C-alpha positions in Angstrom: 0.1 0.2 0.0 1.1 3.6 -0.8 0.2 6.0 1.7 1.2 9.2 -0.3 0.5 8.2 -3.6 0.3 11.8 -4.9 3.8 12.6 -4.0 6.8 10.9 -5.4 10.2 11.4 -4.1 11.4 14.9 -3.1 14.5 15.9 -4.9 16.9 19.0 -5.2 16.0 21.0 -8.2 17.7 24.3 -7.4 16.8 28.0 -6.5 15.0 28.7 -9.7 12.5 25.8 -9.2 9.0 26.6 -9.2 8.1 23.2 -7.9 6.7 23.2 -4.4 7.5 19.5 -3.7 11.2 20.0 -4.6 14.2 21.1 -2.6 15.5 24.7 -3.4 18.6 24.8 -1.3 19.0 21.3 0.6 21.2 19.4 -2.1 22.2 16.4 0.3 25.3 15.4 -1.5 26.6 18.9 -1.9 30.0 19.1 -0.2 30.5 22.3 2.4 33.6 22.4 4.7 34.6 19.0 3.8 31.3 17.3 4.6 28.1 16.9 2.7 25.0 18.5 3.8 23.3 15.5 4.8 26.3 14.7 7.1 26.4 18.2 8.6 22.2 18.5 9.1 21.4 14.8 9.7 17.3 15.6 9.4 15.3 13.7 11.8 11.4 13.2 11.5 9.7 13.8 15.0 7.4 10.8 15.0 4.7 12.7 17.7 3.9 15.9 15.6 4.2 14.6 12.1 2.0 11.2 12.7 0.2 11.6 15.8 -0.7 15.1 16.1 -4.1 15.8 14.6 -4.5 19.7 15.1 -5.6 20.0 18.6 -4.5 22.9 20.9 -5.4 24.3 24.1 -9.1 25.7 22.7 -10.0 23.0 20.3 -9.6 19.3 19.6 -8.3 17.4 16.3 -8.8 19.4 13.1 -7.5 16.6 10.6 -7.1 12.9 10.3 -5.2 10.3 8.5 -6.8 8.1 6.2 -5.1 5.1 7.7 -6.5 5.7 11.3 -9.0 3.5 12.7 -10.8 3.0 15.9 -8.2 0.0 16.7 -5.3 1.5 18.2 -2.7 -1.2 17.7 -4.0 -1.6 14.2 -3.5 2.3 13.6 0.0 2.1 15.2 1.1 -0.5 12.8 -0.2 1.3 9.9 1.4 4.6 11.1 4.9 2.8 11.0 4.5 1.9 7.5 3.2 5.7 6.5 6.1 7.2 8.5 8.8 5.2 6.8 7.3 5.8 3.2 7.3 9.7 4.3 10.9 9.7 5.6 12.0 7.8 2.3 10.3 10.3 -0.1 11.6 13.2 1.9 15.1 11.9 2.1 15.0 12.0 6.1 17.5 9.5 7.2 16.5 9.8 10.9 13.6 9.7 13.2 12.9 10.6 17.1 10.0 9.0 19.1 8.2 8.9 22.6 7.1 5.6 23.6 3.5 6.4 23.5 3.9 7.8 19.7 4.7 4.5 18.6 2.2 2.2 20.6 -0.7 2.9 22.5 -0.6 2.5 26.4 -2.3 -0.6 27.7 -4.3 -0.9 30.9 -1.3 -1.4 32.8 2.7 -1.3 32.5 2.8 -5.0 31.3 0.3 -4.5 28.7 1.8 -1.1 27.6 5.5 -2.9 27.0 3.7 -5.8 25.0 2.2 -3.1 22.6 5.7 -1.6 22.4 7.4 -4.9 21.8 4.9 -5.5 18.9 5.3 -2.2 17.1 9.2 -2.2 17.7 9.4 -5.5 15.7 7.6 -3.7 12.7 9.8 -0.6 13.0 13.0 -2.7 13.1 12.0 -4.4 9.8 11.3 -1.0 8.0 14.5 0.3 9.4 16.2 -2.7 7.9 14.3 -2.5 4.7 15.0 1.4 4.1 18.4 2.0 6.0 16.7 4.8 8.0 18.0 5.2 11.6 16.8 6.4 15.0 18.4 9.3 16.1 16.8 9.4 19.7 14.3 7.9 21.8 12.5 9.1 24.9 9.5 8.7 27.2 6.4 10.3 27.8 6.2 10.7 31.4 4.0 13.7 31.5 0.9 13.3 29.7 -0.9 10.5 31.7 -2.9 11.6 34.9 -0.4 9.8 37.3 2.0 12.4 36.3 0.0 15.4 37.8 2.6 16.1 40.2 5.6 15.4 38.1 7.5 12.5 37.3 10.7 11.9 39.0 9.9 15.0 41.1 6.6 13.7 42.1 5.5 13.9 45.8 4.3 10.2 45.3 7.1 7.7 45.3 5.3 4.9 43.4 5.0 7.7 40.5 8.8 8.1 40.8 9.0 4.2 40.7 6.8 4.0 37.6 8.5 6.7 35.9 11.9 4.6 36.3 10.1 1.8 35.0 9.1 3.4 31.9 12.3 5.2 31.1 14.0 1.7 31.5 11.7 0.4 28.8 12.2 3.0 26.5 16.0 2.9 26.9 15.9 -0.6 26.1 14.0 0.1 22.8 16.3 2.9 22.0 19.4 0.6 22.2 17.4 -2.3 20.3 16.7 0.2 17.4 20.3 1.6 17.5 19.5 4.9 18.7 22.2 7.2 18.6 21.0 9.2 21.7 18.4 9.0 24.6 16.6 12.4 25.6 15.1 13.3 29.1 12.6 16.1 28.8 10.9 16.8 32.0 7.5 17.5 30.7 6.1 18.3 34.2 9.1 18.4 36.4 8.5 21.7 37.9 6.0 23.4 40.2 3.2 25.7 40.2 3.5 27.4 43.6 6.2 27.4 46.4 3.3 27.0 48.9 3.3 23.0 48.3 6.4 22.2 47.0 9.8 20.9 48.6 12.3 22.2 45.8 15.2 20.8 47.2 13.7 17.1 47.8 12.5 17.3 44.1 15.8 18.6 42.6 17.4 15.6 44.6 15.1 13.2 43.5 15.5 14.2 39.6 19.2 13.8 40.2 18.8 10.4 41.6 16.7 9.3 38.7 19.3 10.6 36.3 22.2 9.0 38.2 19.9 5.6 38.0 19.6 6.2 33.9 23.6 6.7 33.9 24.1 3.3 35.8 21.5 1.5 33.7 23.3 2.9 30.3 26.3 1.1 31.4 24.6 -1.8 32.4 22.9 -2.6 29.2 25.9 -1.2 27.2 24.1 1.4 25.5 26.7 3.6 23.7 24.5 6.5 22.7 24.7 10.1 24.4 22.3 11.0 27.1 20.7 14.1 26.4 18.5 16.6 28.6 16.2 19.1 26.8 15.7 22.5 28.6 12.2 24.2 28.8 11.5 27.4 30.9 7.7 26.7 31.4 4.5 25.1 30.0 2.9 23.1 31.3 4.3 24.0 35.0 5.0 27.7 35.7 8.6 27.0 36.6 10.3 24.1 34.9 13.6 22.7 36.8 15.2 22.6 33.2 14.6 26.2 32.5 17.3 27.1 30.2 20.9 26.0 29.1 22.5 27.6 31.9 20.3 26.1 34.5 20.7 22.6 33.2 24.4 22.9 33.1 24.6 24.5 36.6 22.2 21.7 37.9 24.5 18.8 36.1 27.5 20.3 37.8 26.0 20.4 41.1 25.2 16.5 41.1 28.2 15.7 39.4 26.6 14.7 36.1 28.2 17.0 33.7 30.2 14.3 32.4 27.4 12.1 31.9 25.0 14.3 29.7 24.8 16.6 26.9 22.0 18.9 25.9 19.2 18.8 23.3 18.3 22.6 22.4 15.0 23.5 21.0 14.6 26.7 19.3 11.1 27.4 20.6 12.2 26.7 24.1 14.9 29.3 23.9 12.0 31.9 22.9 10.1 31.0 25.9 13.2 31.3 28.1 13.4 34.9 26.5 16.7 33.9 24.8 17.8 33.7 21.2 18.3 30.0 19.9 21.9 31.0 19.1 22.3 32.3 22.8 21.2 28.7 24.0 23.5 27.0 21.5 26.2 29.1 22.4 26.0 28.2 26.1 26.3 24.7 25.2 29.1 25.0 23.0 31.4 27.2 25.1 30.8 24.4 28.1 31.4 21.4 25.7 27.7 20.3 26.2 25.8 20.7 22.9 24.5 17.6 22.0 21.6 17.7 19.5 18.9 20.2 18.4 15.2 20.4 18.1 14.9 22.5 14.9 11.8 24.4 15.1 10.6 28.1 15.7 8.4 29.8 18.2 6.1 32.7 17.7 7.3 35.9 20.1 3.9 37.1 20.1 2.5 33.8 22.0 3.3 32.6 25.4 3.4 28.9 24.4 5.2 26.3 22.7 3.8 26.8 19.0 6.2 24.4 17.4 6.3 25.8 13.9 8.4 24.8 11.3 11.9 26.7 10.9 11.6 29.3 8.0 13.7 32.1 9.5 17.0 32.4 7.8 18.5 34.3 10.4 17.9 32.0 13.0 19.4 29.0 11.1 22.2 30.7 9.9 23.0 31.8 13.5 22.3 28.4 14.8 24.7 26.8 12.2 27.4 29.4 12.8 27.5 27.7 16.4 27.1 24.1 15.3 29.9 24.3 12.7 32.2 26.3 15.3 31.4 23.2 17.7 32.6 20.8 15.1 29.0 19.6 14.4 26.5 17.7 16.6 28.5 14.3 16.9 25.8 11.8 17.5 23.1 14.4 17.5 21.2 15.9 14.7 18.4 18.4 13.6 15.2 17.0 14.7 11.9 18.5 13.3 10.1 18.8 16.7 7.4 20.9 14.5 4.1 20.4 13.5 2.0 21.8 10.6 -0.6 24.5 11.5 -4.1 23.6 12.9 -5.4 24.7 9.6 -3.1 22.8 7.2 -5.4 19.9 7.1 -4.1 18.2 3.9 -1.6 15.2 4.1 0.7 17.2 1.5 1.1 19.8 3.8 3.5 17.9 6.0 5.7 17.6 2.8 5.6 21.2 2.2 6.3 21.7 5.9 9.5 19.7 5.9 10.7 21.1 2.5 10.6 24.5 4.0 12.6 23.4 7.0 15.1 21.5 5.2 15.7 24.3 2.7 15.9 26.9 5.6 18.6 25.0 7.4 20.7 24.2 4.3 20.6 28.0 3.4 21.7 28.8 6.7 24.4 26.1 6.7 25.8 27.8 3.3 25.9 31.3 5.1 27.4 30.0 8.3 30.3 28.3 6.3 31.1 31.2 4.3 31.0 33.5 7.3 33.6 31.0 9.2 35.6 30.7 5.9 36.3 34.4 5.7 36.5 34.9 9.2 34.3 38.0 9.5 33.1 37.7 12.9 36.1 35.9 14.3 38.7 38.6 13.1 36.4 41.4 14.7 35.9 39.7 17.9 39.8 39.1 17.9 40.5 42.9 17.5 37.8 43.7 19.9 39.5 41.7 22.7 42.9 42.7 21.8 43.9 44.3 25.1 43.6 41.0 26.8 46.6 39.8 24.7 48.8 42.7 26.3 51.0 41.8 29.4 48.1 43.1 31.6 45.7 41.0 29.9 47.8 37.9 30.1 48.9 38.6 33.8 45.0 38.9 34.7 43.9 35.6 33.0 47.0 33.8 34.4 46.3 34.8 37.9 49.7 36.5 38.1 48.6 39.9 39.4 46.4 40.9 42.5 44.1 43.9 43.3 47.4 45.7 44.5 49.1 45.2 41.4 46.0 46.3 39.5 45.6 49.3 41.7 49.2 50.2 40.8 48.6 49.7 37.0 45.4 51.7 37.1 47.2 54.7 39.0 50.0 55.0 36.6 48.3 54.2 33.1 44.6 54.9 33.6 42.2 53.5 30.8 43.0 53.2 27.0 40.0 54.5 24.8 37.2 51.8 24.1 36.6 50.6 20.6 33.2 50.8 18.9 31.2 47.4 19.0 30.2 48.1 15.5 26.9 46.2 15.8 25.0 47.7 13.2 27.8 47.2 10.6 28.2 43.5 11.6 24.2 43.1 11.3 24.6 44.8 7.8 27.5 42.5 6.9 25.0 39.5 8.2 22.6 40.7 5.6 24.9 40.8 2.9 26.2 37.3 3.2 22.6 35.9 3.5 21.4 37.9 0.7 24.2 37.2 -1.5 25.4 33.8 -0.7 
């Protein structure tokens, strides 16, 4: 059975193409800075938004349906696997990501849920073998069910903690079985609404205990993938413990977990934290903790996670600028944690959305590579911080001068004039590279 019979394989046709079902800028085999585009970008399909999201939001239910869906949840889950792999083949997407409940429905109890998962995973493995498509990462949904009303690992209920651990164990087992290159922790309800009923110290300690257990289990089963934490500042809880990159890095260092985890950065979550996407990537890069990316965009005028497909060339350029300086994403990739809009009700819209996202990141990659090759901003930053290469700057950084010594220097020499930061010029140069690349 062909699930998208009116769409053929999406190919690169170049910037002058007017075919909406073709890549204009994403040329998988084009070599940039010694690697092909598909090696740089490692695009991944998000199983949940692409194949389980039916258009619902806070104010309304489903607005669309898939022609393979039925009242039989397991039958639908099986059909969904075949539809998803056909979609990825046609899109030339070589990876996918999943939550456990995306691929198989919850059962009446944990044992039945695990049985459902095993049945669907067998089909996924068969499709992976047939197509060569790989698993970028897996995770568990420990936030959607009613039992997680007070959190998962941070719950006030220790039996919920136990259930969470069991669910994560199974998801890690599945990820390993599917050859997943990473495993992600996203604490959907790991936060609080009010301090009037919350013991934050206990909850943070319990979160750390769970993560340490996961590290131990990773070693026990021989999982070679990277463990990732995905920061998010709010929604659904008012204050998430994994607020932003800096918060997560500080948490990991406090509990001695900084060598066991990297971060999975989502653009929309950066918006909710009132940061830029580039800022979050930069904080991870300079701390050696950039692991993977959820490639989407948020709406600055809305206060929730809109998860739109990335079409902002400035965002993708500056994101790739950080990623290239990081030497790539290692075992990570660019996962389209994005959904078509509620009003985009045709199945073809899935293709248009992914094409737009892939083209936008491909153009951003080209521009970022050119900026780095020409050392445009690198040379300016070197010049801006030139005084730190003087004897004074070297002595400060090496710790070979103290307050008394600095006082003597200031009394004798005063302060040299500052240089202009030239932000407007640099932004103009960035525009020139984006428009003319």
